[in-house]
C-alpha positions in Angstrom: -22.8 1.6 9.8 -18.3 1.6 9.5 -18.3 4.8 7.5 -15.4 4.8 5.4 -12.6 7.4 6.0 -13.0 10.3 4.1 -10.8 11.6 1.3 -10.2 15.2 2.8 -8.3 13.2 5.8 -6.6 11.0 4.0 -4.9 14.2 1.6 -4.1 16.3 5.2 -1.9 12.9 5.5 0.1 13.4 2.1 0.3 16.6 3.3 2.3 16.1 5.9 3.9 13.2 4.4 5.4 15.1 1.3 7.7 17.3 3.4 8.5 14.8 6.0 9.6 12.1 3.7 11.0 15.0 1.2 12.7 16.1 4.3 14.3 12.6 5.7 14.7 11.1 2.9 15.8 11.4 -1.2 12.1 10.2 -3.2 13.0 9.5 -6.2 9.5 8.8 -7.2 9.2 6.7 -11.1 5.9 6.4 -13.1 2.8 8.2 -10.6 1.4 9.3 -13.6 0.1 5.1 -14.1 -2.4 5.4 -11.2 -5.8 6.2 -12.0 -6.7 9.9 -11.8 -10.3 9.2 -11.0 -12.3 5.8 -9.4 -11.2 3.4 -7.2 -7.3 1.6 -7.3 -5.2 -0.2 -4.8 -2.1 0.2 -4.4 -0.3 -2.9 -3.8 2.8 -2.4 -1.9 6.1 -4.5 -0.8 6.7 -4.7 2.6 10.3 -4.6 4.0 10.7 -1.1 6.0 9.5 1.1 8.5 8.9 4.0 6.1 6.9 1.9 2.9 3.3 3.3 4.2 4.7 6.9 5.1 6.2 7.1 2.0 3.6 6.0 -0.2 1.3 8.1 1.4 3.8 11.2 0.4 4.5 10.2 -2.6 1.6 9.0 -4.3 -0.8 11.6 -6.9 -3.9 11.0 -4.7 -4.4 10.8 -0.8 -4.2 6.8 -0.1 -5.4 5.4 2.6 -3.5 2.2 4.2 -4.6 -0.9 5.7 -3.0 -1.0 9.1 -2.2 -3.0 12.2 -3.8 -2.5 15.2 -1.1 -2.6 17.0 0.4 0.4 15.2 -3.0 2.4 17.1 -0.9 2.9 20.4 -0.8 6.8 22.3 -0.6 9.6 20.3 -0.7 7.6 17.0 -3.8 6.7 17.6 -5.2 10.0 16.8 -3.0 11.2 14.5 -3.3 8.0 12.4 -7.5 7.8 13.0 -6.9 11.8 11.6 -5.0 11.3 8.6 -7.5 8.4 7.2 -5.9 5.7 7.7 -7.2 2.3 8.3 -7.0 -0.4 11.7 -7.4 -3.8 10.9 -6.3 -7.0 13.4 -4.6 -9.0 11.4 -5.1 -12.3 14.2 -8.6 -12.6 13.0 -11.1 -11.4 10.1 -12.0 -8.0 11.0 -14.8 -7.3 9.4 -15.1 -3.6 10.5 -11.7 -2.9 8.6 -13.4 -4.7 5.9 -16.1 -2.4 5.4 -14.1 0.3 6.4 -11.7 -0.3 3.3 -14.7 -1.4 1.1 -16.2 1.7 1.7 -13.3 3.8 0.6 -13.3 1.9 -2.9 -17.1 2.3 -3.4 -16.3 6.0 -2.6 -13.8 6.4 -5.2 -11.1 6.5 -3.2 -7.6 4.9 -3.3 -6.9 1.9 -0.7 -3.1 0.9 0.4 -2.2 -2.7 1.4 0.8 -4.3 2.0 -0.3 -8.1 0.8 2.9 -9.5 2.3 1.0 -8.9 5.5 3.5 -7.9 7.6 6.9 -6.6 7.2 9.9 -8.9 5.5 12.1 -8.9 2.6 9.5 -7.3 0.6 10.1 -9.7 -2.1 5.6 -10.3 -2.6 7.3 -13.9 -1.7 4.1 -14.7 1.0 0.5 -13.1 -0.4 -2.4 -13.2 2.0 -5.6 -13.4 0.3 -6.8 -9.9 1.6 -6.1 -8.0 -1.6 -7.6 -10.5 -3.6 -10.8 -9.8 -1.8 -11.3 -6.2 -2.1 -9.8 -5.8 -5.9 -12.5 -8.8 -6.8 -15.0 -7.7 -4.9 -14.6 -3.8 -6.0 -13.6 -4.3 -9.0 -10.8 -2.0 -8.1 -7.5 -1.7 -10.6 -4.9 -3.4 -8.6 -1.3 -1.0 -9.2 1.7 -2.7 -8.0 4.6 -0.1 -5.9 7.5 -1.3 -5.4 10.0 1.0 -2.4 13.4 0.0 -2.9 15.7 1.8 -0.3 19.1 1.6 0.6 20.3 -1.9 2.6 23.6 -0.6 4.0 23.4 -0.2 7.5 26.0 2.6 8.4 23.4 6.1 9.4 20.6 4.6 10.3 18.3 5.6 13.1 15.7 2.5 13.8 16.3 -0.5 12.5 14.2 -1.3 9.3 14.5 2.6 8.3 16.2 3.4 5.4 19.6 5.4 6.6 18.7 9.1 6.6 19.1 11.6 3.5 19.4 8.7 1.5 17.6 7.6 -1.8 14.7 5.8 -1.6 13.3 4.8 -5.0 9.0 4.5 -5.5 7.9 3.1 -8.5 4.8 2.5 -9.6 3.5 -0.1 -12.2 1.0 -0.5 -14.4 -2.4 -1.5 -13.0 -4.1 -4.2 -14.0 -7.6 -6.5 -12.6 -6.9 -9.6 -10.6 -10.5 -10.9 -11.2 -10.7 -13.4 -14.6 -13.5 -10.9 -15.7 -16.3 -13.4 -14.5 -16.9 -11.6 -10.8 -16.8 -14.8 -9.0 -15.9 -14.5 -5.6 -15.7 -18.1 -4.4 -12.7 -19.8 -2.4 -10.6 -20.6 -6.2 -11.5 -17.9 -7.8 -9.7 -15.6 -5.4 -6.7 -18.2 -4.8 -6.4 -18.2 -8.8 -6.8 -14.1 -8.5 -4.2 -14.5 -5.9 -2.1 -16.7 -8.0 -2.5 -13.7 -10.6 -1.6 -10.9 -8.4 1.7 -12.1 -6.8 2.8 -12.8 -10.6 2.1 -9.3 -11.5 3.6 -8.1 -8.5 6.7 -10.3 -8.8 7.0 -9.2 -12.1 7.0 -5.3 -11.6 9.3 -5.6 -8.4 12.3 -7.4 -11.1 11.2 -4.8 -12.9 11.5 -2.2 -10.6 15.1 -3.4 -9.5 16.5 -3.8 -12.8 15.0 -0.4 -13.9 16.6 1.2 -10.6 20.1 -0.6 -9.8 18.8 -1.8 -6.8 
C-alpha cells in the first residue's frame, strides 16, 4: 500500500519556503484566514509562474502537499521534493500511486495543493482537468481557491516564467466551497458537473482577486 506523505515533512517545506520566498520576493498575503484551520482542504492554485507552488507552500497557514509533475523530480530535486512531502504525478496517464497518496493526505486531515490547469499557462483557470473534481468529490474536502498574481514586467527577470526579484507577488486566498452537489455521486456526469462549478468559482475568485489587488 502506498503511504501518504507526512504532514511533518510538508511543515519542513513550509519552513524552508517562508524565508526563501520573503527573501527573493515581496509576498502580500490576503485572506489566509479563510483556509480551514483543521481537517482536509484542497488549495486550487492558478499557475502562470514557476514560483507559484513554492510561493503558496511558503505563505499558506498550513503545511501543503502539492501534486507536482514527475519531470520536476530530477537530480537533487528528487530527494528534496520527496523529503518535504510533495507528490510526484505522471500527467501522461492515470497515476494511481499519486492518486492514492493524494487521497491519503486528505484522509489524514492534511492540505493538498493542486494546479487544476494541469500545467503552467495563462493562469486564468480557463482549462481545468477533471482531477480536482475527483479529489474534492471523493474526499468531501472543501476547495480553497488561491490566486497568485505576480508582476508581468520582463525587466529584472533572471529566468523566464519567474517574477522579477524583489517584486511584489500577491497571494489571495478565497472562500472555501464544496464541489459536489451533496449527493455523493462520483459518476462521470457528476464529476463533469462538479468541474463546471469549480471553474465558475475559481474564475470568479480570480476576477475578484485581480480587482482587489489592481493586477
